[in-house]
C-alpha positions in Angstrom: 167.5 111.8 123.2 166.7 109.3 124.4 164.4 109.7 127.0 164.6 108.6 130.3 161.8 105.8 132.6 161.9 110.1 134.9 160.9 112.4 132.0 158.0 113.5 131.1 156.0 111.5 129.2 157.9 108.2 130.0 156.0 105.3 131.3 157.5 104.1 134.3 157.8 100.9 134.7 154.9 99.2 136.1 153.1 101.6 133.4 151.7 98.3 131.9 150.8 97.2 135.0 148.6 99.6 135.4 147.3 100.1 132.4 145.8 96.7 132.9 144.4 97.2 136.2 143.2 100.3 135.1 140.4 98.5 132.1 139.5 95.4 134.8 136.7 97.4 135.5 135.4 97.8 131.8 132.8 96.1 130.7 133.4 93.2 128.0 132.3 94.3 123.7 128.5 92.8 124.3 125.1 93.0 122.4 122.0 91.9 123.9 119.9 92.3 121.3 121.6 90.3 119.0 121.8 88.3 121.1 118.0 88.1 122.1 117.7 88.6 118.1 119.8 85.2 117.8 117.6 82.8 120.3 114.0 84.3 119.3 114.9 83.8 115.5 115.6 80.6 116.8 112.7 79.4 118.5 110.4 81.3 115.0 112.1 79.1 112.6 114.4 75.3 111.8 116.1 76.5 109.5 117.5 80.1 111.6 118.5 77.2 114.1 120.9 75.6 111.4 121.9 79.1 109.8 123.3 80.2 112.4 125.2 77.7 114.4 127.4 78.1 112.0 128.3 80.8 113.3 127.8 80.6 116.6 128.3 78.6 119.5 126.4 78.2 123.1 130.0 80.0 124.5 130.0 83.0 121.8 126.9 84.6 124.0 127.2 86.6 127.3 124.5 86.7 129.3 124.5 83.0 131.4 120.0 82.6 130.5 121.3 83.2 126.4 123.5 80.6 126.8 121.2 78.4 128.0 118.0 79.1 126.4 120.8 78.5 122.5 121.6 75.0 124.5 118.0 73.7 124.8 117.3 74.8 121.9 120.4 73.3 119.6 119.0 69.9 121.1 115.9 70.0 120.2 117.3 70.7 116.9 119.4 67.5 117.4 116.8 65.6 117.9 114.6 66.3 115.0 112.4 67.7 117.9 110.6 71.0 117.7 112.4 74.2 119.0 110.0 77.1 119.7 109.0 78.7 122.8 106.3 76.1 124.3 108.9 72.7 123.1 112.2 75.1 125.2 110.7 76.2 127.9 109.9 72.8 128.5 113.0 70.6 127.7 114.6 73.9 130.4 111.8 72.5 132.4 112.7 68.8 132.0 116.9 70.2 133.2 115.6 72.1 135.9 116.7 75.6 134.3 113.7 77.7 132.9 113.5 79.6 136.1 117.4 80.5 135.5 116.2 82.2 132.5 113.1 83.7 133.9 110.6 81.1 133.2 107.7 81.9 130.1 107.4 84.8 130.2 111.3 85.5 129.2 111.0 83.0 126.7 107.9 84.9 125.4 109.9 88.1 125.5 112.8 86.8 123.3 110.3 85.3 121.1 107.8 88.9 121.0 111.4 91.5 119.7 111.8 89.7 116.9 109.3 89.9 113.7 111.3 88.1 111.5 114.1 85.2 111.5 115.0 87.2 107.8 118.6 88.3 109.6 119.2 85.4 111.8 122.7 85.4 110.7 123.6 88.7 110.5 122.9 89.1 113.9 125.3 85.7 114.6 128.0 87.6 112.8 127.3 90.2 115.5 126.9 87.9 118.7 129.9 86.0 117.4 132.2 89.3 116.4 132.1 90.0 120.2 133.2 87.1 121.4 135.8 87.5 119.7 137.2 90.2 121.0 136.6 88.4 124.6 138.6 86.1 123.5 141.1 88.5 122.5 140.8 90.3 125.4 141.6 87.3 127.5 144.5 86.2 125.9 145.9 89.8 126.1 145.3 89.6 130.2 147.2 85.8 129.5 149.7 87.3 127.5 150.7 90.3 130.0 150.7 87.4 132.6 153.6 85.5 130.5 155.9 89.2 130.3 155.5 89.5 133.3 156.0 86.2 135.1 159.8 85.6 135.4 159.1 81.6 135.7 159.0 81.8 131.4 161.8 82.0 129.5 160.9 85.3 127.2 161.1 82.2 124.1 158.6 80.5 125.1 156.6 82.9 125.9 156.7 85.4 122.3 156.3 81.3 121.2 152.5 80.8 123.9 151.4 84.1 122.8 151.7 84.2 119.5 149.7 80.6 119.5 147.1 81.7 122.0 146.4 85.1 118.4 146.9 82.4 116.3 144.0 80.3 117.6 141.7 83.7 118.5 142.2 84.1 115.0 141.4 80.7 113.6 138.3 81.0 116.3 139.2 77.9 118.0 137.6 77.0 121.3 140.2 77.1 124.2 140.0 74.1 126.3 136.5 72.8 124.5 135.7 69.3 125.5 133.8 67.4 123.5 130.9 64.7 123.3 131.1 61.7 122.0 128.0 61.9 120.7 129.3 65.5 118.3 132.5 63.1 117.4 130.2 60.3 115.9 128.3 62.3 114.4 131.5 64.5 112.5 133.6 60.8 111.8 129.7 59.5 110.2 129.8 62.8 108.2 133.6 62.4 107.3 133.1 58.2 106.5 129.8 59.1 103.9 132.0 62.2 102.7 134.5 59.3 101.7 132.1 57.0 100.4 130.9 59.7 97.9 134.0 60.7 96.5 134.7 56.3 96.7 138.4 56.7 96.3 141.2 55.1 98.8 143.5 58.4 99.1 141.6 60.7 101.9 144.8 62.8 102.8 146.9 64.8 100.4 147.9 63.6 97.1 152.1 63.0 96.8 152.0 62.4 93.1 153.6 58.8 94.0 150.3 56.7 93.8 151.7 53.2 95.6 153.0 55.6 98.2 149.3 57.2 98.6 147.5 54.0 98.2 149.7 52.3 101.1 149.3 55.4 103.1 145.6 57.0 101.7 148.1 60.2 101.5 149.7 62.4 103.9 147.2 62.9 107.0 146.0 65.9 108.7 148.5 66.2 112.1 151.2 63.9 110.6 154.5 64.0 111.2 156.4 62.5 108.2 159.9 61.9 108.7 162.1 61.0 105.4 165.8 60.8 105.8 168.2 58.5 103.9 172.1 58.7 103.4 174.0 61.7 101.3 173.7 61.3 97.4 169.9 59.3 97.6 167.7 61.7 96.4 166.0 62.7 99.4 165.5 66.9 98.8 164.3 65.9 95.0 161.6 63.8 96.5 160.6 66.5 98.7 160.4 69.2 96.4 158.6 66.4 93.5 156.6 65.9 96.3 155.7 70.2 97.1 155.1 70.7 93.2 152.8 68.3 93.1 151.2 69.3 95.7 150.9 72.8 94.5 150.9 72.8 91.2 147.9 69.8 90.0 146.4 70.5 93.6 146.4 73.9 93.8 147.1 73.5 98.3 149.3 75.7 99.5 153.0 74.4 100.6 156.3 75.6 102.3 159.1 74.4 101.9 162.2 75.3 104.8 165.3 75.1 102.6 168.6 74.6 105.6 171.2 72.9 103.3 170.2 74.1 99.9 169.4 78.0 98.6 166.0 79.2 97.2 168.1 79.4 93.9 169.4 76.0 93.9 165.8 75.0 94.8 164.3 76.9 91.8 166.5 75.2 89.4 165.9 71.4 90.7 161.9 72.2 90.3 161.8 74.0 87.0 164.6 70.5 85.9 161.5 68.4 87.4 158.5 70.5 86.0 160.3 71.2 82.3 161.8 68.2 82.0 164.9 69.3 81.4 168.3 68.2 81.7 169.4 69.8 85.4 172.6 70.5 83.8 171.9 71.7 81.4 169.8 74.3 83.2 172.2 75.0 85.9 175.2 75.9 83.2 172.7 77.9 80.7 173.3 75.6 77.9 170.4 74.9 77.1 169.1 73.2 73.9 165.8 74.6 70.6 164.1 72.4 72.6 164.5 72.7 76.5 162.8 76.8 75.5 159.3 75.8 75.3 159.5 73.1 78.0 161.2 75.6 80.2 158.2 78.6 79.3 155.3 75.8 80.5 157.0 75.3 83.6 157.9 78.6 84.2 154.0 79.8 84.1 152.7 76.7 85.5 154.8 77.5 88.7 153.9 81.2 88.5 151.1 80.0 89.2 151.7 77.7 92.1 150.9 78.4 95.4 154.8 76.9 96.7 156.8 79.2 99.4 160.2 78.7 99.6 162.1 79.7 103.3 166.2 79.4 102.8 167.1 81.4 106.2 170.5 80.0 107.6 170.2 79.2 111.2 166.7 79.4 111.6 165.3 78.1 114.7 161.8 76.3 115.6 159.6 78.6 116.7 160.9 81.0 113.7 159.2 78.2 111.7 156.1 77.8 113.6 155.7 81.9 113.8 156.3 82.1 109.7 153.6 78.9 109.3 151.2 80.1 111.4 151.5 83.6 109.4 151.4 81.8 106.3 148.3 79.9 107.1 146.5 83.1 108.0 147.3 85.2 104.9 147.4 82.6 102.4 146.6 78.9 103.6 148.3 76.1 104.1 148.2 72.7 103.8 151.5 71.2 103.6 154.9 72.0 105.2 158.1 70.4 104.5 161.6 71.3 106.2 164.7 70.1 104.9 166.5 69.2 107.1 166.2 68.0 110.8 170.1 67.4 112.2 170.6 71.6 110.9 167.9 72.9 112.8 168.2 74.6 116.0 166.3 74.7 118.5 165.5 77.8 120.0 166.4 77.1 123.5 169.0 76.0 125.1 169.6 71.9 125.5 172.4 69.8 126.6 173.2 67.9 124.4 172.2 67.4 120.7 170.2 64.2 121.8 168.1 66.2 123.5 167.7 69.3 120.7 167.2 66.8 118.1 164.6 64.8 120.1 162.6 68.1 121.2 162.7 69.9 117.4 161.1 66.8 116.4 158.5 66.6 118.9 158.3 70.6 118.3 157.2 69.9 114.7 154.9 66.9 115.4 152.7 69.8 117.6 152.7 72.1 114.6 151.8 69.8 111.9 148.5 69.2 115.3 148.3 73.1 115.7 147.9 74.3 112.5 146.0 70.2 111.6 148.2 69.6 108.5 151.0 67.1 107.3 154.8 67.8 108.4 157.6 66.7 106.8 161.5 66.6 107.8 164.2 65.3 105.5 166.8 63.6 108.2 170.4 62.4 107.3 171.3 59.2 108.4 174.0 57.5 110.3 177.3 56.0 108.5 175.5 52.6 110.0 174.1 51.1 107.1 177.4 51.8 105.0 179.5 48.9 107.6 176.7 46.4 107.1 176.5 43.8 103.6 172.8 45.1 103.1 172.7 48.6 102.9 169.0 49.2 102.8 168.5 52.0 106.3 166.8 50.4 109.5 165.1 52.3 112.5 168.4 51.7 114.4 170.7 54.2 112.0 168.4 56.8 112.7 167.8 56.9 116.2 170.1 58.6 117.9 169.4 56.6 121.5 170.5 53.1 120.5 169.3 50.0 122.7 168.7 48.1 125.8 168.8 44.3 126.1 165.2 42.2 126.7 166.2 41.5 130.5 166.1 45.2 131.3 163.6 46.2 133.7 161.5 48.9 133.1 159.8 50.6 136.3 155.8 51.8 136.4 154.4 55.2 137.5 151.0 53.2 138.8 152.4 50.2 141.1 155.7 51.5 141.4 156.3 47.5 140.5 159.0 46.7 137.3 158.5 44.8 134.0 161.1 43.4 132.0 161.3 45.2 127.9 161.0 41.6 126.6 157.9 40.8 129.4 156.5 43.7 127.6 157.4 42.9 123.7 156.5 39.6 124.7 152.5 40.2 126.4 152.1 42.5 123.8 151.7 45.6 126.1 150.6 49.6 125.2 150.0 52.6 127.0 152.3 51.3 129.7 152.5 54.1 133.1 156.4 54.8 134.0 158.3 57.2 135.5 160.1 59.6 133.5 162.2 62.8 134.3 160.6 66.4 133.1 163.5 69.1 132.4 163.8 70.2 135.4 165.3 66.9 136.7 161.8 66.3 137.8 160.1 62.9 138.7 157.1 63.0 136.3 154.6 60.4 134.9 154.8 59.8 132.3 152.9 56.5 129.3 154.7 54.2 127.3 153.6 53.4 124.5 155.4 50.3 122.9 158.4 48.2 122.9 159.8 46.8 119.7 163.2 45.2 118.6 165.9 46.5 117.5 167.9 44.0 115.9 171.3 42.3 117.3 174.4 44.7 118.1 177.5 45.1 120.5 175.9 45.5 124.2 177.5 46.8 127.3 177.5 46.3 130.7 176.9 49.4 132.4 177.9 49.4 136.3 177.8 51.8 138.9 179.0 52.5 142.3 176.0 51.8 144.4 175.7 48.0 142.1 173.2 48.7 140.0 173.9 48.0 136.5 172.6 48.2 132.7 173.1 46.6 129.3 173.3 48.9 126.5 174.8 49.2 122.8 177.6 52.8 122.6 175.0 54.9 121.4 172.2 54.5 124.0 172.5 58.3 126.1 172.2 58.3 129.3 171.1 61.2 132.0 174.9 62.4 133.1 175.1 65.6 135.6 176.1 66.7 131.3 173.1 65.9 130.0 172.9 63.2 127.8 175.4 61.6 126.9 176.1 58.1 124.9 177.3 55.4 126.3 180.6 54.7 124.7 181.5 58.7 126.0 180.8 58.3 129.6 184.3 58.0 131.7 185.0 55.6 134.6 184.0 58.7 138.1 181.1 60.4 135.9 178.0 60.8 137.3 174.9 59.4 136.1 170.9 60.3 137.6 168.9 57.4 138.9 166.3 58.8 141.4 166.0 59.5 144.2 163.9 57.0 145.4 160.3 56.1 143.5 158.2 58.9 142.8 160.7 61.1 144.3 160.8 64.9 142.6 164.3 64.7 142.2 167.3 62.4 140.8 170.7 62.0 142.7 173.7 61.0 141.0 176.1 57.8 140.9 179.2 56.8 140.1 180.0 54.9 137.6 182.6 52.0 137.9 183.3 50.2 134.7 181.9 49.3 131.1 182.0 45.5 130.3 182.2 44.5 127.1 179.7 41.8 126.2 179.4 41.3 122.4 176.4 41.2 120.4 172.7 40.3 121.7 168.9 41.1 121.2 168.0 44.6 122.0 165.3 47.0 122.0 163.6 50.5 122.2 160.9 51.5 123.8 158.2 54.8 122.6 157.7 56.9 125.8 155.7 60.1 124.8 156.9 63.8 125.6 159.9 63.6 127.6 162.0 60.6 125.6 163.1 59.0 128.6 162.4 56.1 131.4 163.7 54.7 134.2 165.5 51.6 133.2 167.1 49.0 136.3 167.6 52.0 138.7 169.2 54.6 135.7 167.9 57.6 133.3 167.9 56.4 130.1 166.4 57.7 127.1 164.2 56.0 124.0 163.8 57.1 120.4 163.4 60.7 119.2 161.6 58.7 115.9 158.9 57.9 118.7 156.7 61.4 117.5 156.8 60.6 113.9 153.6 59.2 112.7 155.5 58.0 109.1 159.7 57.4 108.7 160.5 56.0 105.6 163.9 55.9 104.4 165.7 55.9 100.1 167.9 53.5 99.1 169.9 53.8 96.1 170.9 50.7 95.2 173.9 52.2 91.5 175.2 54.6 95.0 176.8 52.0 96.1 176.8 49.5 93.1 177.2 51.3 89.9 176.2 48.1 88.1 173.5 47.7 90.3 170.6 46.2 88.2 168.2 48.1 89.9 170.1 51.4 88.2 167.6 54.0 88.0 165.3 52.6 90.4 164.6 53.9 94.0 163.0 52.0 97.3 160.9 53.9 99.5 161.1 52.0 102.1 158.2 52.2 105.0 159.5 51.8 107.8 157.3 52.8 110.6 153.2 53.7 110.1 151.0 54.2 112.5 148.1 53.8 111.6 149.1 51.5 108.7 151.1 48.7 107.0 155.3 48.6 106.1 155.9 48.3 102.2 159.0 49.4 100.1 157.1 51.4 97.3 159.5 51.3 94.0 160.2 54.4 92.1 162.0 55.8 88.5 165.0 58.4 89.5 165.5 60.1 87.2 168.4 62.2 87.4 169.0 64.3 85.2 166.1 66.0 85.6 166.3 66.2 88.7 163.5 64.1 89.4 161.7 60.2 90.8 158.3 58.7 88.7 156.1 56.1 89.5 157.2 52.6 87.9 154.3 52.1 85.7 153.3 48.6 87.1 155.2 46.0 84.6 156.2 48.6 82.3 158.9 50.4 84.0 159.4 53.9 84.4 156.1 55.8 84.2 155.7 59.7 84.2 154.8 60.8 88.1 
């Protein structure tokens, strides 16, 4: 029988809160003797300073005076000066902190309590361990508050809690400020390492030489969107990348497949690795020469740190949770998601446009949090098939549409308006603008840049209050029912407009009419975080690909033209590259082996 809360031994609803209160008076974990031993070792030996600095920083010390001494000793060490009781005392005196630590007597006492610096790393590990426990307690308190807060949705509370614990497990510093000096030192060391490596590939190589040369490899914290129409081979390309990273480089990779089952993926991976016909492999009609190749491929793959998750209906929060655990247990260097439109947000949203934008933003956050590249596949709309040149464009990926050059954007620093055309012509970047958050509050944001989107049929949306805005048919506007495309708006429907510049709410204006104007050059803009801005007095959405650092498209002409001169070839079109040039990379496509390969320059397809 279930125990009711009022029965003996059962916790009351307030018990967790009372338990927290009962622990508040307890002294946080610390070891002052270990802290003193660390500082004494540092005063005795320059090498000890370098050794303990690998394990601890100033914030790891429990006693404030000990933090102050550590900072002074480190400052002297960083300047290449001696760090002993005399010089540290002089440094503290110069900073006006000598008396705060107890004066020269206190430094002499610290020095006198350590006979040898040989055990400095051991003492430092003790200090680091106690500091880690204190951070865990702090995080536990924060998690408890999240649990009691009615203002935070339960799913968000779980995700935030898991992220906090992950940071503690990684021994990261919460809210840490880094000086430019430290950043420059770290950057210079990285430049030296790259110089010694003498390689143009600074990130994670994909195995496709021209793409790696263009991007310098997949960079940590980057979100890469790879999009294509069906049958172009986007799943094949990322499985090739995944196996190259996991098999050739022994770097852990996780592939979330929302479209194919894990067995289908394994069959495709085996065909590519063994260079065996994929149809023969799926049907089991293998020939004698196939078996040795298949056996060797299985041996290579069995040792590879490649993980596959084909959970149906998995959402963003679950993906982030599994990636954190995987990185803690096995390490993780690459995350692949197949594909974006099949993924679900863990929270309720008003429209698919808003949901896809939120997913894109969440994947970028995941890439930054775990400090690794994330590749997300995306399905393109049918628009390429309506053009003579069916190669994909950025506008085919966006679900947000475009605006005309004379569209006026409301700045939040001056409350003045500036047109998209003027911003493009002047090259203005990082313009402060008004935007709407998820609670329908007007808040400041940054429009990073404006870019052209070609020529498209344009329509004029006129509101009862007199506001007018010209946009393509698929451009979303904020309505009482969430984000809706212009071609979904009806006369009398209500569209969001700012109540007044800088206000904390929106009001709703009826749609008076929608008029077709014909083709015009159109543009879009990138607004970080909220993905929307105020244009001509209305609230409009912007592009979903803005979170991506790289956007690439796969195009194979033979899919549309069986007699194409480019049969057996593929184009990997890099249409957006935040930190580098744009270019089209040519690859060989070997469909019966489920793989792409490098094009040997001047010699046709070469091995991947």
